Structures are given as structure tokens and as C-alpha cells.
N, C-alpha and C positions, 0 to 999 in steps of 0.2 A: 574602525567601523562599528557603529552601535548595533547591538543585537536587536533585531526586529521580529523575533520569534513571537508568534501568537499563542495564546493559551486557549484552546477550544474546550468547551464544555458541552455535554449532551443538551440538545435543544437549540444550539446555536445554528445559524445558517452556515452551511459548508462553503468554504471559499471556492471560487471558480478556479479551474485549472484547464490548461490546454497544453498537451505535450505529445511527442512522438514516441512510439514504442520501438523496440529493436528492429522491427521490420519496416519502419517508416510510416506506419499508420498513425493518424492523429486521433487522439482521444480527448474529448471535452467533458467536463463534469456534467454539463447540461444534457449531454447525450444519454445519460443514465437515469434521468428523471423518470419516475414511475416504477423503478426497480431499486432494490437495495444494492449499494456499491460498497465493497470492502477494499480499502487501500492498505496494502502491506508495504511499509517503509523499510527497506533494507539499508543498513548503514555500510558504506564502503570501508569504514575503519575497523570493522569486526575481524577477529581472527578467522581464518578460513574455515575451521571446524564449526564455528558458531553461525556460519552463513548458509547452512543447509536449509532448504525449504521445509524441512520437517515432514509432517504428514499431509502437506498440501495435495500430493498426488491422490491420496485416499479421500480427502475431504472435498476436492474439487467437484466431482460428479454430484455429490449431495447438495452443494451450493447451487449448481445450475438447476436442480429440481425445485429449489426454493425460490427461483427467480432472483438469485443473488449473483452479482458479477464481482470478480476479484481482479484487481490490478495491482501489480507491484510498482513501487516507485523507488528509484535509486539515483543518488547523485552521480552524474557522469554523462558521457556521450552515449549515443545509440550503440556505438561499437562496444563500449564498456558493458552496458547492460545486456547486450546480445551475448557476449562472452560469458557473463555471469549466468544468464538463463541456460545457455548450452551446457556449461560445466555442471550446473546444479539440477538440470532437468526440471526446471520450474514449469508447471503445466499451464501457465497463464501469462498474458503479456506483461512486460515490465516497461514502465515509462522512464525515459531518460530525463532526469531532473538536473540538467547541466546548470550549475550555479546554486542549486539548492532552494530555488524559489518556492516550489510546491511544499517541500519539507518545512520550510520556515512558516509558510501560510497555515500549515496544519499543526504547528507547534511541536514538530518532531526533533528529538535530540540530534546533535551533530554526529555523535558517535554513541553507539550503544547497541543493544540487541534489537531485533526486529520489533517494530511498533505497528499498531493497527488502528484504523479509524473506520467505523461503519457509518455509512450515510443512508438515511432512510429514503423511501420513494418520494418524499416531500422535499428532499434536498437539505434536510436538517441532520446534524450529527446525532447519532443514536448511541454510540459507544466509542470510547478511546481507551486503548490498552497500550501503554508505553513500555519499551524495553523488555520485551518478552522473547525468550529464545526457546523455551520448552514447547514442543509440539502440543502438549496438552492444553496450552493456552489457546491454541487455534480452535480446538474442539470446544473449549469453554466459550469462545467468541461465537461459534456457530449456534450453540445452545441458547445464547442470549438474543439471537436475532429473531 
């Protein structure tokens, strides 16, 4: 099968997505227009110790004050992502990207450290950070928004 991964650059229109989180709630990219949305792509192929949500717990309240929404995206079923969220105490919803369709549309690596895409209120990509595992990268992302 040919690799159909997209390469997104800041300023590009963000691809549409629709997916369920671990609780069965459906999230659509168009539902976040007017706010900033940060997608955090977790790779299921990472070693367990590299899959911590880092400082998300501390950063999450600051994001909400800035009208920024955070959604995780992980390849797998709603059951898989629910287990991941529970074990890691991730404080935001994680979308089940069964088959990797969302990850490919956003140009995320198949395996690697967590990656992030920030989408502006206008639906355009503002920032792409790939293969980041250090929690300081999350803080760096927040400062850039």
C-alpha cells in the first residue's frame, strides 16, 4: 500500500476529521472553529515510559483560559484509547483513530514520540511539532499560541 501521508505546513487549511473519543462522544474539526485546537498525536508504538502525558495536567487549565481546546489522537479503538487515558491520567479526550486516517491526514509519523498540531480559530494550521516527548515542548507550544 502506498504511503498517503500528508505534509502540513503552517497556513494550510487543516484537514476535516470526525472521530469518537473513549466515551463515545463524536468530535468534528468543524466544531472547534472560532477557537484554537491542539491535537496531540500519541503513537501506540512508543515504549510505555515515553507515552506519559507529561505536564498536560498542569498545562490543561491554562489552555482553557486561553480558549484553547486539546484533543488527543491515537491509533486504535475507543477501548484502546480509553485504557491509555485511564492508565496515564490524561486530562482531555482522546480520539480513536482506528486505521490511522486522521494521523495520515495530518502527516504524523507511524511511530515516534508525541506530535502536536495547533489549528487556529480560522481552521488553518498554526504550528506543527513532530516527535516531541519532552514535556518542555508542550510548554513551548503553549507559548507560541
